[in-house]
N, C-alpha and C positions, 0 to 999 in steps of 0.2 A: 658259752655266754648266754645263748638263747634260753637254756633251761633255768639259769639263774634269774633272768628277767621274768620268765614265765612263773617261776615260783614266787618271786616278789609280787607280781601282779595278783596272783592267786591269794596271797596272804593279805594284801591291801584290800582286795574285794571282800574277802571273808571277814576282816575286821570291820569294814564299812557296813556290810550287811548286818553283822552282829550289833553294831552301834545303832543302826536304824531300828532294829527290833527292840533294843533296850528302850529307845525313845517311844516306840509305839506301845509296848506293854508296860513300861515303867519298872521292869524287872531285868536284872542282868543274870545270865545263866551261870550261877556260881555253884560248884559242886558241894554236896554235903561233906562234912569232915568225916573221917573214919570213926571218931568217937560218937558223933550224932547218928551216923548210919547204924552202928552197932546197937545203940540205944533204941532206935526205931525198930530194928529187927527184933529186939527183946520185948518191945511193947506189943508186938503182934501175938495173937493167941497161938499156943502150941498146936501144930498140925493144921493150921489155917488152910481151908480149901475153897474159900469163896472167891470173889472178884475184887481185886484191889485196883483203884484208879490212882495213878500218880499224876498229880496236876502240875504241869510245868516240869517235866522230867529232865530237862537240860541234857547233860552228857550221859545220863544213865547210871549215875553213881548210886542211886537207890533202886532203880528198876531191875538191874541185873542181879544184885544181891537178893532182892525180894524173890525174883524168879528162881534163883538157885536154892534159897532157904525154904521156899514153899512150892515144891514141884506140883502139888495137886491144886494149886490156886491159879487163877487166870490174872495176869498182870497187864493192865492197860496203861501204857505210858504216853501221855499227851505232851507235845512240845510244839510251840508255834514257830520259834526262831529256826531258820533253815540250817544254820551252821552246826549248832549242837544236835539238832535232829539228824543231820547227815552223818555226824560222827557216831551217834547212837545207832543209826541204821547200819553203818559199816561195821560197828562192833557186833551187831546182831548177826551179820554175815559170817564173821570170824568165830564168835562165841555163841552159837545158836542156842536160844532158849525157846523151846516149843510152846511154853506157857506165857510168853511175852509178846504182846502186840504193841508195836510202836506206831503212833499216828502223828503226822504233822498236822496239828489241828488246834484250834482254840477250844479248850475244854468247856468254856462257857456256852458253846454252841453244840455240844455233844450231850446226848441224854445220859443221865446218871442212874436211871432205874436199873435195879439188879446189882448195883455195886454194893458190896458188903463191908468195904473198908476204903478209906481215902488217906493217902499220904501226900504231903506237900511241903514245899519250902518256898512259900509265898510271903511277901511282907503283909502286915496287918491290913493295909488298904486293899490289897488284892483279895485277902480273905473276906473282908467286909463286903466287897462286891460279889463274891461267890456265895456268901451266906444265904441269901434268899433262894438261890438255885438249889443249894444243898438241902435247905429246910423243905422246899417244895418237892424235890425229886428223890431224896434218900429216905429210907424208913427210919423212924425214931429208933434210937439205940445204935445206929450205924457208927462204927469206929472212925474217928478222924485223928490222925497223928500229924502234928504240925512242927516242923523243924524251925526253931528259933523265934517264931512269931505267934502271938496269941490271936484267937478268933474273937473279935469284938462282939460283945453281947452274949457270949456263951461262957459258962463256968467250966473250967477244966476239971476232968476227973482226977488227973495227976499232972504235976509239973516236975520233970526230971531236970535238976540243975547239974550241968556238966562242967567238968574242969577243962573247958575249951573256950578260948576267947573268940574263936571264929563262929561257933555254933553253941552258945552258952546254955540253951534250954531246949527241951523237947516237951511239947504240950500234947496231952492226950484228952480227947473229948469224945462224947457220944452225942449224936444228933438229938436235940431235945424233943420231948413229947409235945410241948406247946411252943411252937415257933414264935407266936405272938409275944410271949414274955421274954424270949431269948434264953430262958433257963428251964430246966426240968422242974416240975412242981405240980 
């Protein structure tokens, strides 16, 4: 009986903490669908060997496949919410990826210099908040792949329309040359 109550208390605390962080960040940690994940992996350049920052990595549904598909790349997975971060961290213990670094951190407070690709599943408001940081810290031409949501003010290089009601589009961008205009030109 004790273990049943302990399990119930653990679940209630986990759900409560997750709801709190959803309220703080405005984002719930929803995993990418298999269709969108495969599309995102296909959008990465063949043989990619740079540094990928996954912003809001959640449960690791993109971070682990990225690390497996691009063993010569360094994958930086940022997640602020403790429950998905803990799950991803435990997953890293079991399915170790040497090229994957998992950080419980607000990516807005982490430097992005040296990052050569960004992958994210953030709503448009979150992307809009992150845009000035990306424009200031990422080199022009840096790849940005966004699952389901567009980057306000940037023109996508490509929009992949998916047969997936959960994640209907994948947007591919390059950090613009002239961030004041919001588009390359």
